[in-house]
Backbone as CSV, one residue per row, in Angstrom:
resi,resn,N_x,N_y,N_z,CA_x,CA_y,CA_z,C_x,C_y,C_z
1,MET,1.081,-1.386,0.119,0.009,-0.535,0.127,0.590,1.153,-0.235
2,SER,0.637,2.348,-0.732,1.199,3.729,-1.131,0.776,4.241,0.232
3,GLN,2.385,4.902,0.489,2.126,5.662,1.791,1.246,7.421,1.526
4,PRO,0.738,7.553,2.375,0.244,9.068,2.404,1.295,9.987,2.085
5,PRO,0.807,11.348,1.312,1.844,12.051,1.166,2.417,12.907,2.119
6,SER,3.680,13.396,2.674,3.922,13.976,3.717,3.380,15.065,3.744
7,TYR,2.997,15.714,3.287,1.993,16.695,3.389,0.785,17.321,3.013
8,VAL,-0.456,17.278,3.599,-1.405,16.689,3.191,-2.274,17.886,2.685
9,LEU,-1.580,19.026,2.259,-1.990,20.246,1.751,-1.288,20.590,0.450
10,PRO,-2.148,21.213,-0.581,-1.058,21.219,-1.609,-0.160,22.733,-1.812
11,ARG,1.331,22.704,-2.474,1.878,23.613,-2.434,1.707,24.676,-3.731
12,ASP,0.588,25.221,-3.239,0.095,25.869,-4.586,-0.241,27.276,-4.250
13,TYR,-0.534,28.493,-4.829,-0.414,29.907,-4.437,-1.514,30.312,-3.620
14,LEU,-2.386,30.018,-3.650,-3.800,29.536,-2.808,-2.798,29.651,-1.259
15,ASP,-2.178,28.073,-1.151,-1.977,27.626,-0.367,-0.913,28.377,0.865
16,ASN,0.065,28.909,-0.161,0.771,30.067,0.102,0.471,31.495,0.546
17,VAL,-0.714,31.847,0.336,-1.293,33.292,0.849,-1.813,32.463,2.105
18,ARG,-2.292,31.177,2.311,-2.768,30.677,3.447,-1.727,30.954,4.833
19,LEU,-0.613,30.556,4.478,0.533,30.028,5.441,1.148,31.540,5.801
20,ASN,1.375,32.596,4.824,1.596,33.914,5.159,0.885,34.860,5.707
21,LEU,-0.764,34.645,5.257,-1.385,35.050,6.397,-1.202,34.688,7.778
22,HIS,-1.443,33.367,7.901,-1.274,32.782,9.104,-0.046,32.968,10.456
23,HIS,0.907,33.305,9.382,1.876,34.123,10.335,1.684,35.304,10.582
24,TYR,1.543,36.155,10.053,1.660,37.296,10.389,0.254,37.357,11.391
25,LEU,-1.074,36.694,11.018,-2.294,37.034,12.469,-1.683,36.298,13.540
26,CYS,-0.591,35.232,13.937,-0.535,34.537,14.886,0.689,35.102,15.750
27,VAL,1.299,36.361,14.596,1.972,37.219,15.178,1.660,37.989,16.506
28,GLU,0.515,38.439,15.790,-0.280,39.730,16.455,-0.981,39.031,17.396
29,LEU,-1.351,38.141,17.080,-2.099,37.226,18.404,-0.468,37.593,19.615
30,PHE,0.362,36.627,19.028,1.413,36.442,20.600,2.241,37.474,20.664
31,GLY,2.154,38.063,19.904,2.897,39.537,19.786,4.374,39.800,19.869
32,TYR,5.066,38.824,19.398,6.628,38.277,19.257,6.603,37.574,18.016
33,HIS,8.159,37.394,17.534,8.527,36.100,16.780,9.328,35.337,17.277
34,THR,10.296,36.009,18.056,11.070,34.880,19.272,10.324,34.947,20.505
35,HIS,10.112,33.844,21.599,9.794,33.995,22.260,10.265,35.062,23.494
36,PRO,9.640,35.790,24.750,11.134,36.763,25.111,11.530,35.928,26.036
37,ALA,11.886,34.478,25.968,12.712,33.702,26.855,13.903,33.742,26.382
38,ILE,13.858,33.638,25.173,15.018,33.561,24.194,16.297,34.097,23.660
39,PRO,16.932,33.832,24.139,18.422,35.235,23.844,18.775,35.646,22.395
40,ILE,17.922,36.307,21.666,19.194,37.014,20.608,19.797,38.112,20.393
41,SER,20.681,38.772,21.187,21.407,39.720,21.442,22.803,39.306,20.325
42,ASN,23.158,38.071,20.353,24.123,37.217,19.386,24.518,37.805,18.228
43,THR,25.111,38.424,17.806,25.063,38.866,16.344,25.690,37.410,15.149
44,GLN,25.916,36.987,16.100,26.514,35.680,15.403,25.618,34.799,15.752
45,LEU,24.095,34.866,15.731,23.371,33.321,15.585,23.048,32.902,14.348
46,ARG,23.034,31.498,15.059,22.510,30.560,14.015,21.032,30.032,14.042
47,VAL,20.180,30.437,12.980,18.705,30.344,12.928,18.179,28.831,12.355
48,ALA,17.389,28.038,12.449,17.173,27.062,11.811,15.663,27.381,11.878
49,ASP,14.963,26.932,10.580,13.628,26.750,10.589,13.429,25.408,9.419
50,ILE,12.592,24.260,10.501,12.140,23.657,10.376,10.942,23.593,9.476
51,GLY,10.964,22.787,8.106,9.183,23.090,7.344,8.939,24.580,7.397
52,THR,10.324,25.702,6.601,9.990,26.525,6.177,8.597,26.946,5.058
53,GLY,8.491,25.946,4.464,7.294,26.385,3.963,7.683,27.536,2.774
54,THR,7.010,28.546,3.151,6.852,29.417,2.037,8.574,30.991,2.687
55,GLY,9.193,30.166,3.976,10.235,30.884,4.408,9.677,31.908,5.290
56,VAL,8.415,32.411,5.135,7.777,33.664,5.913,8.274,34.014,7.036
57,TRP,8.492,32.982,8.226,9.071,33.225,9.625,10.355,33.625,9.240
58,LEU,11.239,33.206,8.519,12.755,33.368,8.707,13.020,34.970,7.836
59,THR,11.889,35.496,7.023,12.405,36.400,6.030,11.323,38.058,7.111
60,ASP,10.725,37.668,7.810,9.933,38.210,8.364,11.000,38.369,9.573
61,LEU,11.718,37.754,10.097,12.653,37.753,10.949,13.665,38.702,10.960
62,ALA,13.985,37.608,9.639,15.439,38.642,8.944,15.595,40.097,9.014
63,ARG,14.479,40.479,8.740,14.126,42.303,8.981,14.508,42.936,10.654
64,ARG,14.498,42.068,11.519,14.653,42.308,12.968,15.568,41.811,13.639
65,LEU,16.705,41.098,12.583,18.164,40.748,13.180,19.131,41.243,12.503
66,PRO,20.419,41.477,12.875,21.121,41.893,12.009,21.442,41.291,10.663
67,PRO,22.190,41.381,9.364,22.616,40.534,8.985,24.183,39.724,8.847
68,SER,24.153,39.809,10.003,25.501,39.009,10.313,24.633,37.711,10.896
69,VAL,23.613,37.368,11.207,22.295,36.387,11.821,22.337,35.231,10.705
70,GLN,22.994,33.977,10.463,22.841,33.019,9.810,21.371,32.322,9.710
71,LEU,20.588,32.263,8.320,19.114,31.524,8.751,18.869,30.562,7.882
72,ASP,18.871,29.467,8.081,18.853,28.664,7.388,16.999,27.696,7.421
73,GLY,16.886,27.704,6.797,15.271,26.874,6.151,15.341,25.763,5.636
74,PHE,14.625,24.943,6.240,15.144,23.554,5.863,13.588,22.868,5.233
75,ASP,13.100,22.026,4.436,12.030,21.376,4.338,11.911,20.272,2.865
76,ILE,10.906,19.530,2.744,11.144,18.180,2.558,10.656,18.817,0.754
77,SER,10.815,20.065,0.536,10.308,21.126,-0.745,10.300,22.047,-0.557
78,LEU,11.368,22.697,-1.543,11.386,24.058,-1.634,10.040,24.720,-2.563
79,GLU,9.294,23.918,-3.043,8.338,24.690,-3.951,8.111,26.118,-3.813
80,ALA,7.132,26.441,-2.608,7.338,27.113,-2.171,7.492,28.683,-1.655
81,LEU,9.128,28.423,-1.843,9.917,29.473,-1.449,10.245,30.732,-2.197
82,PRO,10.325,31.636,-2.509,10.832,33.060,-3.440,12.097,32.568,-3.644
83,PHE,12.045,32.990,-5.213,13.419,33.007,-5.624,14.429,33.709,-4.444
84,LYS,15.697,32.649,-4.670,16.775,32.721,-4.372,17.332,34.322,-4.315
85,GLU,16.936,34.787,-5.462,17.367,36.412,-6.024,16.642,37.080,-4.356
86,TRP,15.238,36.571,-4.345,14.652,37.313,-3.494,14.456,37.248,-2.220
87,LEU,15.774,36.412,-2.127,15.371,36.115,-0.358,16.977,37.399,0.623
88,PRO,16.695,36.970,1.777,17.763,38.131,2.088,19.372,37.247,2.244
89,ALA,20.280,38.037,2.033,21.228,37.370,1.411,22.235,36.451,2.642
90,ASN,21.406,36.700,3.889,22.021,36.111,4.515,20.949,34.704,5.074
91,LEU,20.359,34.312,4.335,18.625,33.330,4.465,19.288,31.893,3.592
92,ARG,19.815,31.084,3.512,20.150,29.782,2.723,18.850,28.856,3.071
93,THR,18.166,28.300,2.099,17.410,26.825,2.349,18.334,25.624,1.698
94,THR,18.202,24.255,2.373,17.961,23.035,1.950,16.872,22.199,2.222
95,ILE,16.977,21.264,1.326,15.732,20.035,1.474,17.011,19.282,2.223
96,TRP,15.692,18.930,3.380,15.509,17.819,4.042,14.459,17.804,5.300
97,ASP,14.219,16.104,5.443,13.160,15.941,5.952,13.317,15.276,7.470
98,VAL,12.704,16.109,8.367,13.377,16.329,9.969,12.670,14.948,10.329
99,LYS,12.148,13.819,9.633,12.176,12.528,10.275,13.186,11.453,10.001
100,THR,14.201,11.974,8.985,15.654,11.475,8.910,16.800,12.016,9.412
101,GLU,17.551,11.366,9.530,18.980,11.702,10.419,19.149,12.972,10.248
102,VAL,19.831,13.288,11.171,20.524,14.526,11.231,21.383,14.719,10.635
103,PRO,21.871,15.336,8.940,23.355,15.122,8.666,24.451,15.842,9.643
104,ASP,25.821,14.969,9.446,26.621,15.071,10.526,26.967,16.617,10.791
105,GLU,26.924,17.672,9.429,27.603,18.866,9.283,26.387,20.150,10.305
106,LEU,24.908,19.464,10.315,23.965,20.193,11.399,24.194,19.389,12.389
107,VAL,24.738,18.952,12.932,25.235,18.533,14.748,25.674,19.798,15.893
108,GLY,24.891,20.286,16.461,25.176,20.872,17.419,24.960,22.315,16.847
109,VAL,24.647,22.782,15.818,24.804,23.628,14.893,24.439,25.342,15.504
110,TYR,23.113,24.959,15.861,22.369,26.180,16.050,21.990,26.312,17.446
111,ASP,21.486,27.773,17.429,21.161,28.628,18.459,19.309,28.322,18.679
112,ILE,19.070,29.243,17.904,17.603,28.600,17.553,17.078,27.928,16.766
113,VAL,16.654,26.692,17.016,15.362,25.957,16.033,13.938,26.421,16.255
114,HIS,13.447,27.021,15.254,11.787,26.889,15.124,11.226,26.007,14.218
115,ILE,10.188,25.756,14.864,9.225,24.524,14.265,7.527,25.116,14.253
116,SER,6.383,24.952,13.222,5.671,25.839,13.571,4.583,25.102,12.904
117,TYR,3.326,24.768,13.151,2.236,23.738,12.016,2.496,22.961,11.664
118,PHE,3.609,21.961,12.398,3.620,20.488,12.049,2.488,19.517,12.612
119,VAL,1.062,20.185,12.570,-0.215,19.679,13.632,-0.261,18.677,12.229
120,PHE,-0.563,18.827,10.886,-1.144,18.045,9.867,-0.365,17.494,8.987
121,VAL,1.499,16.985,9.950,1.980,16.355,9.116,2.985,15.251,10.067
122,LEU,2.547,15.621,11.417,2.665,14.138,12.561,1.479,13.601,13.305
123,LEU,1.792,12.521,12.756,1.395,11.649,14.105,1.904,11.593,15.851
124,ASP,1.151,11.619,16.575,1.748,11.316,17.812,2.575,10.705,17.794
125,GLU,2.593,9.672,17.050,3.996,8.925,17.768,5.242,9.421,17.103
126,GLU,5.158,10.539,16.036,6.088,11.005,15.135,6.461,12.097,16.060
127,VAL,6.199,12.844,17.092,6.371,14.430,17.833,8.299,13.840,18.377
128,GLN,7.910,12.497,19.133,8.978,12.645,19.956,10.347,12.086,19.166
129,PRO,10.333,11.870,18.374,11.382,11.168,17.336,11.957,12.973,16.802
130,VAL,11.031,13.922,16.227,11.044,14.775,15.912,12.434,15.913,16.695
131,LEU,11.285,15.440,17.997,12.327,16.181,19.385,13.642,15.436,19.276
132,ASP,14.091,14.757,19.476,14.992,14.154,19.528,15.895,14.710,18.298
133,LYS,15.627,14.830,16.982,16.459,15.117,16.257,16.942,16.674,16.151
134,VAL,15.719,17.618,16.907,15.720,19.000,16.982,17.108,19.077,18.373
135,MET,17.225,18.182,18.935,17.784,18.124,20.035,19.639,18.299,19.782
136,ARG,19.610,17.072,18.375,20.765,16.699,18.118,21.266,18.277,17.216
137,LEU,20.720,18.684,16.487,20.722,20.252,15.914,21.423,21.845,16.793
138,LEU,20.731,21.434,18.261,21.318,22.671,19.114,22.702,22.308,19.671
139,LYS,22.909,24.096,19.883,24.151,24.093,20.348,23.784,23.608,21.887
140,PRO,24.065,23.121,22.791,24.354,23.177,24.523,24.083,24.899,24.416
141,GLY,22.601,24.406,25.223,21.865,26.025,25.706,21.095,26.326,24.653
142,GLY,20.803,25.806,23.302,19.772,26.412,22.325,18.526,26.115,22.810
143,TYR,17.820,26.840,22.008,16.320,26.877,22.017,15.836,26.459,20.881
144,LEU,14.828,25.421,21.701,13.688,25.230,20.050,12.421,25.988,20.717
145,GLN,11.888,26.544,19.961,10.599,27.022,19.711,9.724,26.377,18.850
146,TRP,8.223,26.370,19.141,7.590,25.141,18.553,5.913,25.659,18.417
147,SER,5.443,26.274,17.622,4.001,26.640,18.122,3.270,25.835,16.923
148,GLU,1.951,25.808,17.547,0.614,25.022,16.990,-0.398,25.302,17.399
149,VAL,-1.364,25.099,16.744,-3.102,24.793,16.356,-3.143,23.736,17.329
150,ASP,-3.690,23.694,18.839,-4.461,22.519,18.717,-6.088,21.860,18.242
151,MET,-6.187,21.164,17.366,-7.350,21.040,16.802,-8.048,20.705,17.421
152,GLY,-7.851,19.705,18.922,-8.662,19.442,19.332,-9.739,20.377,20.347
153,SER,-9.198,21.545,20.328,-9.327,22.691,20.530,-10.855,23.550,20.366
154,PHE,-11.634,22.703,18.957,-12.046,23.316,18.256,-13.273,23.442,18.648
155,ARG,-14.069,24.656,18.590,-15.135,24.891,19.082,-15.904,26.430,18.236
156,ILE,-16.835,26.279,17.852,-17.780,27.590,17.363,-18.474,28.760,18.679
157,GLU,-17.475,29.808,17.878,-17.620,31.065,18.894,-18.793,31.796,17.850
158,THR,-20.213,31.846,18.681,-21.165,32.932,18.005,-21.102,33.882,18.609
159,THR,-21.549,35.192,17.945,-22.728,36.253,18.432,-24.357,36.021,18.529
160,THR,-25.035,37.139,18.369,-26.092,36.834,18.149,-26.440,37.597,16.617
161,THR,-27.402,37.326,16.201,-28.299,37.785,14.642,-29.178,38.598,15.171
162,THR,-28.960,39.355,14.492,-30.421,40.702,15.069,-31.528,40.903,13.578
163,THR,-32.869,40.397,13.573,-33.454,40.250,12.395,-34.841,41.480,12.929
164,THR,-35.312,41.697,12.019,-36.516,42.867,11.849,-37.932,42.093,11.119
165,THR,-38.583,41.921,12.173,-40.201,41.386,11.178,-40.899,41.940,11.023
166,THR,-41.594,41.895,9.933,-42.358,42.869,9.457,-44.223,42.248,9.832
167,THR,-44.700,43.187,9.530,-46.919,43.100,9.375,-46.662,43.691,8.230
168,THR,-47.917,43.107,7.654,-48.540,43.337,6.743,-49.707,43.727,7.006
169,THR,-50.445,45.073,6.383,-51.275,45.959,6.456,-52.113,45.476,4.937
170,SER,-53.350,46.074,4.746,-53.821,46.311,3.454,-52.964,47.343,2.431
171,VAL,-51.921,48.192,2.857,-51.554,49.177,2.560,-50.205,48.935,1.618
172,HIS,-49.581,48.373,3.095,-47.790,49.022,2.823,-47.639,47.733,4.121
173,SER,-46.300,47.279,3.802,-45.416,46.565,5.046,-45.122,46.899,6.033
174,GLN,-44.851,47.093,7.362,-44.212,47.571,8.506,-43.564,47.259,9.172
175,PRO,-42.292,47.350,9.207,-41.259,47.166,10.299,-41.776,46.601,11.709
176,SER,-41.826,45.830,12.226,-42.179,45.668,13.779,-40.658,45.326,14.786
177,ALA,-41.015,44.914,15.552,-39.988,44.634,16.671,-39.012,43.740,15.870
178,GLN,-37.600,44.035,16.603,-36.220,42.929,16.108,-36.529,42.160,17.434
179,GLU,-35.667,41.443,16.732,-35.677,40.117,17.146,-34.770,39.159,17.292
180,THR,-33.622,39.480,18.362,-32.157,38.526,18.736,-32.009,37.342,18.729
181,LYS,-31.392,36.503,18.286,-31.511,34.924,18.141,-29.881,34.473,18.055
182,PRO,-29.630,33.110,18.389,-28.034,32.769,18.483,-27.901,32.520,16.533
183,ALA,-26.564,32.874,16.388,-26.269,32.444,14.821,-26.451,30.937,15.012
184,THR,-26.782,30.374,13.736,-27.015,28.858,13.306,-25.029,28.731,13.103
185,THR,-24.926,27.425,13.813,-24.010,27.162,13.424,-23.786,25.048,13.017
186,THR,-25.016,24.739,12.138,-24.798,23.642,11.510,-23.955,23.187,10.056
187,ALA,-24.102,24.163,9.313,-22.732,24.088,8.271,-21.585,24.061,8.713
188,LEU,-20.979,24.779,9.538,-19.630,25.269,9.798,-19.092,23.650,10.705
189,GLU,-20.128,23.681,11.473,-19.885,22.322,12.192,-19.479,21.081,11.297
190,ARG,-20.660,20.858,10.238,-20.451,19.612,9.422,-19.323,19.779,8.103
191,LEU,-18.646,20.572,8.329,-17.490,21.086,7.673,-16.465,20.808,8.396
192,PHE,-15.937,20.891,9.590,-14.553,20.689,9.870,-14.898,18.980,9.900
193,ARG,-16.153,18.663,10.840,-16.432,17.020,10.837,-15.806,16.163,9.320
194,LEU,-16.589,17.194,8.572,-16.155,16.277,6.923,-14.482,16.539,6.236
195,SER,-14.240,17.659,7.142,-12.447,17.414,6.554,-11.434,17.012,7.350
196,GLU,-11.735,16.399,9.078,-11.093,15.853,9.315,-11.263,14.387,8.954
197,GLY,-12.489,14.048,7.966,-12.057,12.300,7.523,-11.286,12.362,6.382
198,HIS,-10.058,13.413,5.988,-9.605,13.076,4.855,-8.132,12.072,5.011
199,ASP,-7.881,12.412,6.238,-6.730,11.897,6.815,-6.417,11.761,8.390
200,PRO,-5.923,10.512,8.897,-5.883,10.934,10.454,-5.058,11.657,10.893
201,ARG,-3.934,12.625,9.842,-3.406,13.792,10.113,-3.938,14.757,10.870
202,LEU,-4.934,14.664,9.920,-6.105,15.891,10.417,-6.595,15.502,11.564
203,ARG,-6.721,14.771,12.618,-7.383,14.641,13.735,-6.630,14.773,15.296
204,PRO,-5.599,15.136,14.601,-4.229,15.581,16.405,-4.905,16.000,17.066
205,ARG,-4.465,15.231,18.268,-4.600,15.769,19.632,-3.205,15.972,20.555
206,TRP,-1.877,16.015,20.001,-0.926,15.981,21.036,-0.603,17.554,21.187
207,VAL,-1.016,18.399,20.953,-0.552,19.620,20.965,-0.713,19.967,22.386
208,PRO,-1.504,19.843,23.019,-1.494,20.016,24.397,-0.721,19.634,25.312
209,HIS,0.180,18.334,24.720,0.811,17.469,25.416,2.315,17.946,25.306
210,LEU,2.690,18.913,24.225,3.842,19.023,23.882,4.996,19.880,24.888
211,ALA,4.549,20.359,25.615,5.216,20.886,26.858,5.997,19.610,27.571
212,SER,4.725,18.084,27.935,5.303,17.161,28.799,6.238,16.343,27.743
213,LYS,6.023,16.295,26.077,6.884,15.899,25.285,8.270,16.416,25.642
214,LEU,7.870,17.560,25.360,10.053,17.891,25.605,10.327,18.159,27.068
215,ALA,9.865,17.711,27.786,10.609,17.807,29.277,10.629,16.253,28.885
216,ALA,9.963,15.630,28.254,10.861,13.583,28.200,11.723,13.256,27.665
217,ALA,11.934,14.242,26.784,12.885,14.655,25.629,14.467,14.941,26.146
218,GLY,14.248,15.404,27.271,15.239,16.155,28.170,15.760,17.405,27.992
219,TYR,14.539,18.307,27.354,15.053,20.092,27.190,14.946,20.341,28.886
220,GLN,14.987,21.787,29.179,15.184,22.593,30.499,14.166,23.639,29.764
221,ALA,14.105,24.405,31.071,13.295,26.020,31.532,12.202,25.893,29.792
222,ILE,11.307,25.007,30.440,10.192,24.935,29.360,9.164,25.836,29.693
223,THR,8.470,26.629,29.084,7.474,27.615,28.847,6.680,27.135,28.006
224,SER,5.509,27.605,28.149,4.206,26.811,27.353,3.394,28.177,27.126
225,ASP,3.148,29.140,26.002,2.748,29.963,26.047,1.100,30.238,25.194
226,VAL,-0.453,29.769,26.024,-1.459,29.436,25.740,-2.339,30.871,24.794
227,ARG,-2.643,30.736,23.893,-3.576,31.782,23.785,-4.756,31.689,22.420
228,ASP,-6.080,32.100,23.253,-7.220,32.043,22.636,-7.559,33.855,21.695
229,ALA,-7.490,33.569,20.509,-7.844,35.346,20.013,-9.322,35.506,20.168
230,PRO,-8.956,37.087,20.620,-10.250,37.767,20.487,-11.046,37.931,19.662
231,GLY,-12.050,38.211,19.691,-12.904,38.593,18.384,-12.836,38.095,17.045
232,ASP,-12.177,40.185,16.385,-11.945,40.361,15.636,-10.803,39.536,14.861
233,LEU,-9.689,39.279,15.941,-8.535,38.105,15.234,-9.095,36.900,14.980
234,ALA,-10.030,36.361,15.999,-10.289,35.091,15.658,-11.460,35.006,14.425
235,LEU,-11.769,35.893,14.084,-12.773,36.143,12.596,-11.841,36.056,11.528
236,ALA,-10.531,36.302,11.454,-9.652,36.605,10.683,-9.062,35.478,10.259
237,LEU,-9.016,34.756,11.584,-8.208,33.706,11.548,-9.133,32.517,10.848
238,HIS,-10.024,32.630,11.370,-11.742,31.673,11.301,-11.254,31.528,9.194
239,ASP,-10.939,32.751,8.916,-11.207,33.215,7.291,-9.722,32.378,6.640
240,CYS,-9.147,32.759,7.350,-7.644,32.100,6.979,-8.014,30.395,6.816
241,ASN,-8.163,30.109,7.735,-9.264,28.174,7.721,-9.481,27.778,6.909
242,LEU,-10.937,28.574,6.529,-11.743,28.428,5.827,-10.951,27.839,4.375
243,MET,-9.654,28.622,4.108,-9.269,27.931,2.694,-8.685,26.721,2.650
244,ILE,-8.755,26.357,4.278,-7.952,25.068,4.309,-8.896,23.719,3.108
245,ASN,-10.158,23.969,3.159,-11.262,23.632,2.803,-10.994,23.048,1.248
246,ALA,-11.112,24.458,0.583,-10.810,24.388,-0.769,-9.343,23.670,-1.034
247,SER,-8.201,23.778,-0.401,-7.070,22.828,-0.416,-7.495,21.520,-0.367
248,PHE,-7.909,21.171,0.380,-8.132,19.583,0.268,-8.976,19.049,-0.901
249,ALA,-10.043,19.855,-1.305,-10.281,19.126,-2.786,-9.551,19.415,-4.029
250,ARG,-8.669,20.186,-3.220,-7.337,20.420,-4.762,-6.667,19.102,-4.398
251,ARG,-6.405,18.607,-3.357,-5.236,17.652,-2.934,-5.751,16.388,-3.157
252,PHE,-6.638,15.845,-2.749,-7.694,14.717,-2.646,-8.369,14.337,-3.799
253,ALA,-8.496,13.378,-4.599,-9.453,13.301,-5.383,-10.546,12.670,-4.876
254,VAL,-11.418,13.972,-4.735,-12.619,14.046,-4.238,-13.877,13.778,-5.690
255,THR,-14.924,13.033,-5.217,-15.379,12.759,-6.000,-16.486,13.938,-6.395
256,GLU,-17.254,13.746,-7.036,-18.075,14.876,-7.908,-19.330,15.255,-6.785
257,PRO,-19.336,14.057,-6.164,-20.591,14.349,-5.548,-20.206,15.185,-4.215
258,VAL,-19.043,14.612,-3.819,-18.670,15.526,-2.531,-17.947,16.546,-2.545
259,ALA,-16.945,16.721,-4.325,-16.825,18.564,-4.260,-18.311,18.984,-4.554
260,GLN,-19.815,18.353,-4.669,-20.898,19.422,-4.715,-21.338,19.369,-3.196
261,THR,-20.532,18.320,-2.476,-21.337,18.299,-0.965,-20.351,19.654,-0.532
262,LEU,-19.386,19.815,-0.933,-18.452,21.082,-0.456,-18.541,22.352,-0.526
263,ALA,-19.033,22.397,-2.109,-19.387,24.015,-2.423,-21.164,24.223,-1.583
264,GLN,-21.631,23.321,-1.790,-22.997,23.357,-1.222,-22.683,23.937,0.281
265,LEU,-21.488,23.110,1.550,-21.231,23.607,2.502,-21.082,25.316,2.532
266,MET,-19.678,25.333,1.873,-19.247,26.799,2.032,-20.308,27.531,1.782
267,VAL,-21.244,27.538,1.106,-22.259,28.574,0.781,-22.993,28.399,2.137
268,GLU,-23.398,27.704,2.675,-23.773,27.904,3.893,-22.889,28.296,5.202
269,VAL,-21.815,27.708,5.078,-20.281,28.329,5.641,-20.565,30.491,5.953
270,GLU,-20.450,30.215,4.538,-20.270,31.795,4.439,-21.320,32.368,4.825
271,ARG,-22.764,32.234,4.875,-23.288,32.670,5.456,-23.918,32.694,7.106
272,GLU,-23.628,31.908,7.640,-23.321,31.572,8.974,-22.410,32.614,9.519
273,THR,-21.115,32.409,8.832,-20.102,33.170,9.400,-20.600,35.099,9.205
274,ARG,-21.262,35.042,8.244,-21.746,36.510,8.209,-22.716,36.779,9.440
275,GLU,-23.521,36.097,9.650,-24.449,35.936,10.768,-23.781,35.852,12.083
276,GLY,-22.569,35.489,12.546,-21.971,35.935,13.832,-21.573,34.768,14.493
277,ALA,-20.892,33.831,12.903,-20.325,32.238,13.916,-19.096,32.118,13.366
278,CYS,-18.058,31.572,13.933,-16.616,31.316,13.103,-16.141,30.162,14.241
279,TRP,-15.319,29.572,13.519,-13.962,28.345,14.345,-13.503,28.831,15.278
280,ALA,-12.979,28.814,15.804,-12.123,28.880,17.031,-11.061,27.940,17.921
281,PHE,-9.699,28.017,17.895,-9.141,26.972,18.050,-7.605,27.541,19.386
282,THR,-7.454,27.331,19.865,-6.121,27.273,21.321,-4.902,26.955,20.549
283,ARG,-4.238,28.144,20.219,-2.515,27.932,19.640,-1.990,27.914,20.536
284,TYR,-0.949,27.295,20.842,0.245,27.214,21.576,1.759,27.426,21.164
285,THR,2.887,27.718,21.522,4.088,28.280,21.156,4.777,27.580,22.630
286,VAL,5.522,26.587,22.672,6.205,25.798,23.563,7.554,26.027,23.096
287,VAL,8.539,26.691,24.206,9.916,26.761,24.109,10.460,25.718,25.277
288,GLY,11.484,25.254,24.720,12.636,24.788,25.712,13.836,24.945,25.424
289,ARG,15.038,24.692,26.328,16.483,24.767,25.942,17.104,23.476,26.535
290,LYS,18.026,23.295,25.247,19.113,21.869,25.910,19.938,22.358,26.831
291,PRO,20.037,21.286,27.332,21.241,21.273,28.091,22.196,22.147,28.122
292,GLY,22.752,22.422,29.055,24.077,22.951,28.615,24.090,24.542,29.004
293,ALA,25.216,25.649,28.121,25.895,26.770,29.075,24.315,27.936,28.336
294,ALA,24.078,28.664,29.126,22.839,29.438,28.966,23.535,30.571,28.427
295,GLY,22.588,31.050,27.232,22.959,32.216,26.712,22.153,34.035,27.649
296,GLN,23.398,35.074,27.022,22.271,35.951,27.198,20.459,35.698,27.227
297,ARG,19.948,36.358,28.104,18.623,36.724,27.866,18.075,37.797,26.997
298,CYS,17.558,37.864,26.246,16.917,39.226,25.815,15.999,39.052,25.017
299,THR,15.120,40.117,25.202,13.855,39.674,24.415,13.744,40.801,23.376
300,MET,12.866,40.637,22.340,13.001,41.195,20.897,11.630,42.413,21.290
């Protein structure tokens, strides 16, 4: 039996837009690029981004650090990245799958390793081996920063909708009292459950346990920053997440009836969203330090 694709979403311009938008929205939510516990004052830092995707985390970070810092992006595919000529001069990219062995030349090289949004890439049993690989990449005292969306925290946030009823007379229809009722969520619930069925990696439940997994792997000074977005930002993230469902239709060979179901659902989902309902998820940023010499603390 063939293995499922390593990445469950397509690498196309629509998904690139989603990845880039999600990055900036999450920076707005958390208020930082690197966690304040991570020292960044060393002008000779070596920073790695695992699963770099469009490279947006590195290119955004490059604008905030001196050009003497070395930034390395790793991924199993470099298709989503800008052309080399459009990247910062201190940013280099390499094809490498974090599920494979760490190349000898990368052992003990990095001050900071960043991972984000592997929730659709890793099964629960694959997280610990990745943490072990990252430990090998880090210098003694180096830091791992891992950011994820907890899909198991799925809920639908609602406001209320206000409707105006009318009464009919023999001459005109006249507006009467306004009525307030909860927003409906049937299509939003159904769309999320339908999406989960495409692949077991779309039903992950390991994110809330990430800090304990770091501890089990030997990381120290572990910090877990857990955030729920306020309403306006939650809605922006919701619109961003809806793009995933269109991506599933392009990535998986959906049958015509399934495609029709998705199209009909999206019409209802858009209506429910306009009437005051959206998906909401809790997001985590977990930081841990490799045992050894600690760097000087500096916040961004």
